[in-house]
Structures are given as C-alpha cells and as structure tokens.
N, C-alpha and C positions, 0 to 999 in steps of 0.2 A: 137333171129328173127332177120332175113335179109331182108332189103326192101330198097327203091329206092326211090330217088326224079323224081318228073315227070315234069320237065321243060327243058329248054337249057339255058348254062351257063351264056349266054348274060345278061340275066333278074336277076342273082345273083348280082351284084355290085349293081345295079340299085335298088334292093327292102332293100337289106342290109343296105345301110348308105344312104338313101334317105331322110330322114326326116333334118328339118332346124338344130336342134340342139340335142345333146342327152336326153335333158328334153322333147324333142317332140316324141321321140322313147320311151321313157320310158310311156309318156302319152299315146300312141296308146297301150301300155299292159294293161293298167287302163281300155282303152275303150273297148278293149276286154274281159276282165272282165266283164265290164258293160252290154255288149251286150249278155252275155253269162247267164244275170240274176243274176248274185252277187249282195248278200245283206250283205258281206262281203268283205273287202281287207286286207291283210294284208301285209306290204313291211317292210322289213329288210333289213337294209344296215348296212355291216361290215366296219366301220371307223378305219381309222390306228389310232392308239394312240400317244400321244405326246413324248410318250417314245420309240415308235417303228422308225425302220430307213426303210423308205417305200415310193418309188419313187410317190407313188397316193395317196389320200387323203381317197379313196375307195378302199378296197381289194376286195369287192364282195357285189352283190345286188341278192335280192329274191324277188318274187311278188306272191303271193298265193291267191286264190280266191273260193268261196263256190257257184259257178257257176254250169253248170251242166256237165262241164267235156266233154272228148271225149274218147267214147268206141273203143276200140280194133278193131271195124269192120267198125270202119269210119276213122280210123288212115291215109291211105292213101289218102282219099279224103279230110280231112277236115285239116291235119298238114302236109302232105309231098307233095301236087302237089302246088308248088310255082306260076304255072302261073296262079291259080285259085284265084279270089278274095271272094271267099267262108266266109259269115257272117253267114249263117243259124245256129245257134246254135254253130257253128266253130270261128276261130281266123282269118280268112282273111288272106292278106297278111301281116298283123301288127304284126303276129306270130313271125316273122324274124326282127321284129324293135328291138329286143335284141341284134344282132349281129353287131347293131353299137356301142353299151356300150362296149361290151368284147369280146375276139375269142373264148370263150368257153360258151356253153349253154346248160343246161339240162332241159327239159320240162318232167315233171310228172305227170299226171292226173289219175283221177278215172271218170269214167261215166258209165251211165246205157243204156242196149240197150230195147228198150221194144218189139223189134221182138224175141231178144236172151232171154229176160228176167233174164239176170245175169249182174252184176257189174264186169268191169275190170278194172284192173291198167296197165299203159304203162309210160316206161320211154325212153326218147329219147335224147341221146347226141348228140350234133352237135358241132363241130368247123369249125370255118371260113375256117382254112387253108386246106379243105379235099377237096374247090371249086379249080380247076386252072382256068387261064384265058382261057383257049379254051377248056376245058374239058367238056364232055356231060356228064351233073348231072346225066342223067341217069345210067351213069356207077358208079356212088359212092356207097357204101353200107354203110347203115346204121344200127349198131346193136344195134336193139330196145331189150328192156327187158317188156313181155308180160306176162299177167297171169289173169286167169278166178278167180275174188274172191269167198270165200265160199256162200254158202246160206246164206239167212239173208239180212237185209239192211245194207248198207253202205253209207258214205257222199261224195258225190262227189266235186270235186275240180279240181283246174287247177292252177300249180305252174311252175313258171319258173325262173331256179338260173343261174346266171350270173358270170363268173368268166374270171380271165387273162384279167382285164380290160387294155385298150390301152394305153401305157405310150408316151411318148416325140417324140420316135422316131418315132411312127406313127402318132400322132395327131397334129406335125408342118407340116406335109406333108398333112392330111387331118382334119383341123379342126373340121368338123362335129362330128368327132367321140373322141370329148376332154369332159370331166367331167366337166360341168360348174357350177356355182356357187350355182342355183338352189337345188342343192342337197347339199350342206352343213347342217350341220346338224342344224345350226342356221337358215336356210332358207327353209330346205324342206318341213315342214309342212305348211307354208305360201303359196309354190309355189302351193302343191298339193291344197288348198283351193282356191287358186286364180284360179284356173283352172276347179274346179268342185264346185264352191259353194252352187247352188242351189242343186245337189246332196245330198249334206252332210247337209244343212241346214234341208231341208227337211225330212231327214232321211230315204232317199231311199236307201243310201248306207254307212256302217260304213266302214271308213279306219283306220288303225292302223299304226302306223309307230314305229317299236323298243319295240312293244309290247303298245304304249302307243297312246291312241284314238284322233282322230283330233275332237277337241270341238267346234262348231260354237261360242259357248257363249266368246271363247277365241280372235275371232276376231271381233265379231260385234258387234256393240254399241247397236242394237236395232234391230229389224225386218226389213226386206227387204221390201222397198216400191215399188211396179209394179203401172205399169202406159201404158197403149193400146193409140195410137196415129194415127191417119190417117194421110198416105202420098200419095200425087197424085204424079205419076211419069209426065214424060214430056209429055208421050201419053196420060195423063190422066185417067190412070188405077189408081183405088185406092186400098193402101195396108196398111192393120196393120200391125204395128211396137210396139214390145213390149219391154219396158223398166223394166228394174231390178235394183233399186237403193239400196246398200249395204252401210252402213256407217261401216268404218273399223278403229280397234281402233291403230293399231299398226305403221300406218302410218300416212304424210300428205299430199300427190298426190293423185290426182283427175284420177283414170285409166277409160278408156273407151274401152270395148271390143266389138268386132262386131262377133258375133258369127252364126253358121249354125248347120245345124241336120245332123247327117252321121249316119246311120242305128239306128233314136230316141236317139242318144247321141250328145247333144249340146255342140258342140266345139268350142274354139275361131278360128278365122279366121285371124283376125289381131287386133292390139291393139292401143289405143291413148293416149296421157295426154291433159288434159281437164286444161286451164289456162285463168285467167280472171283478169286483175290487180284491179277491183272492191270487187271481194271477200274480204268476212270478213277472220281473222286470224283465227278465231274460226270456221271456216267450218270444218275443218278435212281432214279424207283422205277417199275417197270411190272408191268402185269397181260399174261398171254401166256395165250390158250386156244388149245388144240390139242385137235382131234378128226379123226376117220376114219371116215368110213361104211363100211368094207368092214372093219375088225379085228375079230376075235370078241370077244365080247362081256366074255369073263372076262378078259381082257388087264388091264381096269383093277382088276378085283377081286384081280389076283394081282400088282400094281404091283410090291408091296414084297416078294413074293418073288422079285427077281431072281437070288437065290443059286442058287434051287432050278429055275426055268424060265428056259431057256435062251433064247425067243424073247423073255420079257419083259426081261430081261437088254440082248438086242441092242436092244429097240424104246425102251428108255432111254438107251444109247447114241447111238443116232440122235438123241434129239431133245436130249441136250446137245452133241452137235457141231452142230447146227443153231444153238442159241443159242450157240456160242461164234462162229461164222461171224457171225450177227446182230451180236452185240455188238464183235467186233474193228471190225468195219467204223465202228461210233460210236465205236472207241475210238482212233482213228488219231491225233487232235491230241494225245491223253496219251502215245500211244507217241513220237511227234515231240518231244514235249519231254523225254521221259524219254533218249532217243537224245543230247540239248543236255545234259542234265543232267550225264549220266555222263562228259561231257567238260570239263566245268566245272572252271577250276583249284580251286573254292572246293566243290565237292562234299567231304564229309568222309569218305568212302569208297574213295578212292582208294588210300590207303596203311594205314589203320588197319583192321585186322578186326571185323565186328559180327556179329549175330545174321543171318540172311536174314529172319528176320520183321520185324526193327526197321528193315532196310534197305528193305524192302516198304512199311513202314510211312511212314517218310521221305519217301519218291519222292511218295506221294499226299500228303503234308502239302505239300511244296514246290510241287506243282501248285497247289494251293488258294492258296498264296501266289502264285504267277506269275499266275494268274490274275486275283487283285485288282490286284498292283504291276506285274505285267512286269520283273520283277528281271532276269530273265535276258535276255531279250526286248532291254533297253535297256541292258544292259550295267552297271545299277548296282552300285556296289560294296559298298553295302549289304550285302549278300548274304555278304560276308565274315562279318560279324556274327549276320546272320538266321541260315543255315545252321548253325552250331556253337550257335547256341542252341535251335534245334529240336530237333538232335541229344541235346543234355543234358537238353533239357526233358524227350525220349523215356525216356532214363537214369534220371531222378529220379522220375518219376511226376508232373509236373508239365505235362504235353503240354496238357491240356484249358484250363487257365486261361491258359498264354502263346498258346494260339493263338485263345482265344475275344478276347483283348484285341487281340493282334497285328491280327488282321481287322478291330477297330473303326476302327484308324487311317484317316486319310483319307490322300490324297497328300503334303498340307502338312506333316501331322507326321511322315510317313516322310524327308520332306527336312531339317523339323528335327533329328531323329533320327541321320540321318547327319551333320548337321554338329555335333551337340554328341559324335560320336563320334571327329570329328577333332581335338578337344580333351582328351579323358579318355577313360580305359579302360571296358569295358564291367563288368569285375567291381567299378571303381570305383561305376558308376553304379547298378548293381544292389543293394551293399551299401548304398549311401546310402538309396535309394527302401525298401530294405526295413526300414531302421531308421525312418524317417517312417512308412510305414505303419503299422508294429506302435506306433507310439507315439501316432498319431490312435485306432487301437483303443482303446489302452489310458485315453485320455484320454474317448471316448463313455463305455466301461465306468465310469470314476470320475464321469463327469457323472449316469449313471443313479443310480449305487452313492450318492453325496452326496444326490441330489434326488428323481428318480423313482421310485427302489423303495425310499425309504428307510421310506415309510408301510405299505408293503405286507409287508415283509420284514426283519424285526429281524436276524435271523442274518447277512444280508447286510452290514449296519452291524457288526456285532460281528467280521467278517474285516476292516473297513477298514483296522484298524490294520496286520495283515500285508499287505493290498493295497499300502498306502503306504510301508511298509519298502521294497517292491521298487521304486515308482515315486518316490522321492524327488527324480529329477531334474526334477520338475512345477517345483521349488524353484530350481532353477539345474543347468544340462549339468555341472557339474564334479560333482554328487553322482551322475552316472550308471551309476559301478561303485561306489557305496559301499555296505556295507552299515549295518543298524541297530544292531551293537554294536560299542563304541568298545575300541580297543585296550588303554585304560587304564581297568581296570575300576574303579578308584579314584573316577576323576573321573566315569564312570557313576554311582556310588553317589551321590558329593556335588551331581550332578546332578539325583538323582531327590528326595534330602532335602530341597534346594532347594526344588525345587518343590511339595513336600507342604507345606512351611513358605509358602509364598507365594502359589501359585496356586489351591490349593483353598478353596472357600466357598460359600456357598447363594444364587443369583441370587434377586432381589426385584424387585417392582414399582416399588417408591421409586428403586431404580439404574436402572429402563427398560432393566435387559437379559432380560427374558424374551422370546422369539419366542412369538408366540402359535400354537399348533399344537393340533390335535385328538384326534389319536391318542394314547391314555395310553401304548401300547407302545414310541412313538416319544420321549416324555416321560422314560423310564426309562432310556434311552441313556445311559452318562457319557461324560465326555471321554476325550480317548487323549491319550499322551503319547509322542515318538519323539525320537530322538536318533541322530547320524551322525558320525563325524567323517572329515577326509580331509587327508591328508599333505601338507603345501606346501613345507616342506625337513626338513632333519634336525632342527631345533631346534622347528618349528614346526607346530601342525596348526590346521585349519578346524573347529570344533563348532557341527553344525547342532543346534538345539531347536525341535523344533515342538510347539506346545502346540494342538491340533483341540478347540474346545469343544463340546460336545453341542449336538443340534439345537433343544433349549427354550432354550440362551443367545444373546443377542446381546450382540455387542462392544459394551458401554458405557466411559464414563471409569474404572468401577472396573474393569473387565479389564486397561484400559490401564494404570492405576495398578501394578497386580499386577505386570505383565510389564515394567515400568520397575523396579519394585522387585527383582524378579529379577536384571535387567540389572545394578542397583546393587551386589546382593549379592555376585555374580560378580567386580565389578570391586574391591570392597572384602574379600573374604575371602581368606582366606592357602592356600585350599585348592584354586584354579583360577590355574593357572600363567598368568604375564601373557603369555608368548610366543604364548599360542593368540589365534585370533581368534575371536568368538563371535558366531552370528546366530542370534538369537530368532525367530520366526514365531509371531505370534498368529493365528490362522485360524478362521472360523466361515461359518456361511451368510448370517450377518445383522450389519449395523452399524447402530446406533443414528445419530439425527439429530447428535448433538453431537458424535460421533467422527468423523461425515463432515465436518462442518463443519472440524474440525481438520486435518483429512486434506487435504481439497481447499487450505486454505490454504498447506499445505508440499510440494503438488505443485509450486507455482510456482518454487520454489527448488529442485528437485530433480529428476533426470532417472526415479530410480526411483519410480514410483508408490506402492509398497507402504513405503516407508522412512518410519519415524516418528520414530526419535531414533537418533543414532550419539555415541558418547561422544568427548572430546577425543581420547583416544589413538587413535582409530580402530579401535580392535579389538573394539569391541561395538556390533551393530547390533539395534535392534529392528522388525520389521515387522508392520504390521498389515493383515490378507488377506481379502477377502471371495470365497469360493470361486467363484462366478460370474465374477468379474472374473478370477481367475489363469486358470479354465478358458478360457474365452473369449479372453486374449491368448495361451495354447499354440497353441489352435485355428488362431489367426488365424496364428501362425507356420508352423507344420507345413502347415495350407493353402498358405500362398505359396511356399513350399519344393515341395510336390510337384506345384504349378500350373505352376512353373520347370521341373520336371525332366521333363514330359511322357510321363512312362512308368511304369507297373504295375509294382507290386513283382513281383517274378521270384525266387524262390528259388532258384539253383542250385548252390549249395553240396554239396559231396560227401555223400549222404546213403547207406542200405544202397541196393545196386543192385535195379533191378526191370528185370529183361529180360522177351522175350519168347520163350524159347527153346522153353517148354511148348505154343506155339500155331506152330506152324510152316507158312506159309501156303503156301509153295513143294512142298509133296508132291505135290500134284494141281494141273491148270492149272483144274479147276472142279470144281461138286458140285452135284448135286441131292438135296438135303435132304426127305424127306416132313414135311409137316406137317398139322395137322388144317384141314379145311374146316367 
C-alpha cells in the first residue's frame, strides 16, 4: 500500500538525530513501549562475533513490546505524521529515534481497532536516505504491507528493527550517531537497569535482552529505600521531593539521578556523582533517583547553572544535605572505628605531621584491614607493624600491591607473620623477600631466554652474554656482587688467549656433539665466554670462567676434554698465579649419553652434582652443567625460601616521595559532580 509522510523536510534532521546519544535514542523506543502499556519488552542485539571481520560491534538491533500496537486505520495519524507529538497510545516523535542508530528501520505492528472490531498487521520500511535535504516529505512514497487478520484474538505488539548502522564515515562527522559503550554486551543490562530500575524492580515491566531477563536481584543488595522530604523554594513554596535509594552490587560509585515524568514515564534528566572524604570504604555503590512533581520543569535544564540561578543553587544544596544525612547514618560503624583508631598507641599520626589527604586515605585503608582481621578490636600487637607498613606504602607509591596481598592473608598467616616478627625485624624480612623475589624473576627470565624464546628471537640470545654478566650468582651466591671484569687485565687476556687455543673448534656428528635443532638462525649463534674474580684475601682470588656452548652444541667427551685441557694449561703455565682458585664451568642445553654416564658415576662420591674434576692442589675445578638442571635447582631453593617466608616482597626503601598534597579531600565535606547520562 502506498502511503506518505505528513510534515516538511526541515523537521527530518531535527527529529531523526536529536538525542544526546544513540543510547538516549534507544531509550526513547523503550519509553514508547511503556507508554503503550507494554508488560514485556524483548531486545535483541546482533553482536559481531570475534571471528568476524566487521567494521561495527553491532550489526542489528530490534526492540519488541506487547503493548497495544497500532491498527492499520491509525497508521497515518500515529506513525506517519512526523509533525505531531501524538502519544495517545501511539509512538510520538520518538518513533523516529531509531533512525539515529541506523539507516534502515522496519516497523512491524499488530493492533486492534474497537471501531472496526478486528486486528491488523502492518509493516513499514523506512530508510534515512529517502529524505532529501530540500525534498518535501509529502512527495516520499512509503510502501507499506498491511492486512486485516482473520477472526479470533491476536496478540498485539510493536516491533522496531534497525539495520545498516552508521560506520565511522558518518559518526566522525555526526558523533551523536555513534554506538556508545552502553550497548556493549557486558554493559547493556546494567545500562537499561540504571534507566528503569523502579519499573523493573516493581515488576511493572519485564525486560529481556537476547532472551535473558533482567533480574533486579542481579543488581540490588537489598530493597530500595524510599524517603520523602519537604523542600521550601526561595519564594517559600513547599514541594515534596521523593528519593529512591538503591544499593547496587556491581559498582562502588554513588550515582545521583534527577528525574522527570514524561507521559507517565519517569526519565532521567541529569546525573551526578556524590563524593565525600568521610565516607566509609564499605558504603559501596548506590543509585539514587530524585523527583518532584511540583518543581518547575526548567529547573533540570538549568541545573548546571547554579552560579547564575539562585533557586538551582539552593536545590542542589538541599539535595547534597539530604545525601549527607543519609550516608552519615550508614557511616556510624566507620565513625566509631575512627574514634578508636586515633586513640590507639600505634596510630602513626599522633606525633608526626603528614598531609591531610594522606591521613584520610590511611584511615580508610586501616578500616579495610580492621574489617578483615579485627586487629584493633582484639588488641592484636601486629598492628605495630601493619600501621607503619600502610603509612610507608602510601608514601612510596606501593599502596595497591601491599594492600592487595595483605588482604589475601588468612588469620593463620597473620598469626605466623606476627610470630615471625618476634624473632626478626620487619626491615630484614622485607629486604630478604625482596632479594628472593627478584632472583625468582631473573631465573624465570633466564629460563625463557635460554629455551623458550631462543628459537624466536636471535637478538635476545645475543644479549644473553650481558644478562649473564649481571647474574653470575646462578653459579654461586659468592658471585652476587661480582662484575665480569678482572682487576688483573693481564690475567684476563691470558684466559681469553688460552680459551682461543683450547676451546674453539667445529662440532661434528662423529663426536656426537651436535644438538639437533631446526631453526637456521639458532644454529648460527656462537659460544659465549665470561669470567670474573672474587677477592678471597690479600694474596688470593677466586676466578670464575664460564664457557656457554651454542645451542647447536651438545656436551660430549670432546668438549669435556677441551675443558680439562684448559684446566691443565692453567695449572702448568706460569702465566696463572698459583695462589688463585679457578672454577671452570662448561654449560650447555644438552649433554650426550657418554658424559651423562661419567657424571652419574662421579656424583656417587661427590656432594656437588656438577663437579667433574678437581686437581690435587685443590685450586682448580671443572664443572659440567646442563642449563635445565641448574635452573631447576635454583628455582627449588628460591621457592623453598619464599614459602618459608610467607610474605610477598614489598619494597619500602626510601624513594622519591609521592604525597597527596594536590588532592586535598578535606576542603569540602561532599560534592555533587555532574556527569553524562
């Protein structure tokens, strides 16, 4: 059937993209459903799958309600008259809100006419591009599909389907047409509940998103708290103001919404966030809806002009004071704790001075700890350590990590920690745990460098020399502070020259010293050679020599023989002082069967699993080491130490001071900060 719009084209753009956002336009469609008496609303959103290549996160949106629908006899008046704001069972100008989301809209409805005593079904396709800038809308033909349904009863409904959503070529120029984050799969239910909490909570309407019902119990901690307060405006006129307080599960912010009634539907006019420095950390998240049926309508439009409008300023102050009273009542437990905390002998700010904002933050953190461990209530002396730790972590910027892990401790762990503090100082515990944790990180990195990443990134292997120079402690804690340079340059040169004459050769299959690897770039990586010394006394030093074989080389009797020759030359040549102790470590990622056999035999008589040879004088040792064995042994020792410690590493050494002077929470008791809705 051919039908036409009735209006002029000047109104088209004004009406089709007139909402502050696409979600606001979407909510207008929900409002239309509520105005039509819907008890159920079904929303279906076709999200783009992760595997699909699509420029948008959403491909299509539809919203269907079981309201009264529109009969074919009223289509022209209720659906196609753009210039009217008809809401009497129809859809008002909001019926065109869908065109702010997508270029193509289909309206499908079944309605009943009491005059004609029948049901009809109507389908109306609309595309945004059918309207030209200067085209008279009455010239636009609308091809509708209309039929009178057979006898009997039919379910009335109204459905709007939106496709061909706007991409960036449009939204970059017209931001109001961009699909915002409120539509995301993880946000959509929260966003809808935030807009219509009372309707949903009171079961006035059931809302389904992709067949899943929005359940108030998923959002609310308890039933809403209602409060009615009298407000006297500047002229002395009294108004009743209604507050609905909703304790929300999924968030920590306190959101305040000023609402109005539009055709019987409570809609959000503006929003704020309520903040106060004295709020308990356990207050949690709240939605607070405020409305008054007698306040002037422009109050909400001018709400952010409180500096110019005295009435608006007074109304905002009234709201803030009511919120203060409500949350101060909820805050009594926290207030009582603060009274006791500030009297406590271990409270860190009795004598020393600190920024007001830092003290406020400390008080809240101490309350969180108290809520879990009851340290103050039970007089647990561990707070002598905990309170200074919190104080220092706030100063050093380590607050988040310290608190995160402190709150993971169970009561047994707290007791063990308290007993440990009786036997040692906190500084020693932290310093020790810091070293253990850093070494564990180093070992994990080295493990990946030697094995996991070597076949993927040659550059990392080339840097292994520099990494190991700073990690020589893996070959013994005595090398923890050693550098790769020898103080005796002549000795260093002699070691290098000796290495070139004894340890450099080509591997071969005959010697069974080729490690089978596929990556050609790995095969090209060469051996590494390192050395350092450790002063033992005024006349002697310990010299560490490390020969790290390339990935392609498997330690065989040939490599062992060369290491033995290197040791023998050091003993026989006069270039190497007799007073020194030499430790030669031959290390690779693999050892062949024959050497393993020899090593297993030697282990039976030696506590050092890596020692292969020690000369008669006892000043030269040769070690044969497989990387995986060395790393596993170190990991085992570090893990044992970290488990025994039972405390996470916390760095509380003095660093550049980070204070909170620029964020002084104490300047005002509470604030209402305007936010987008």
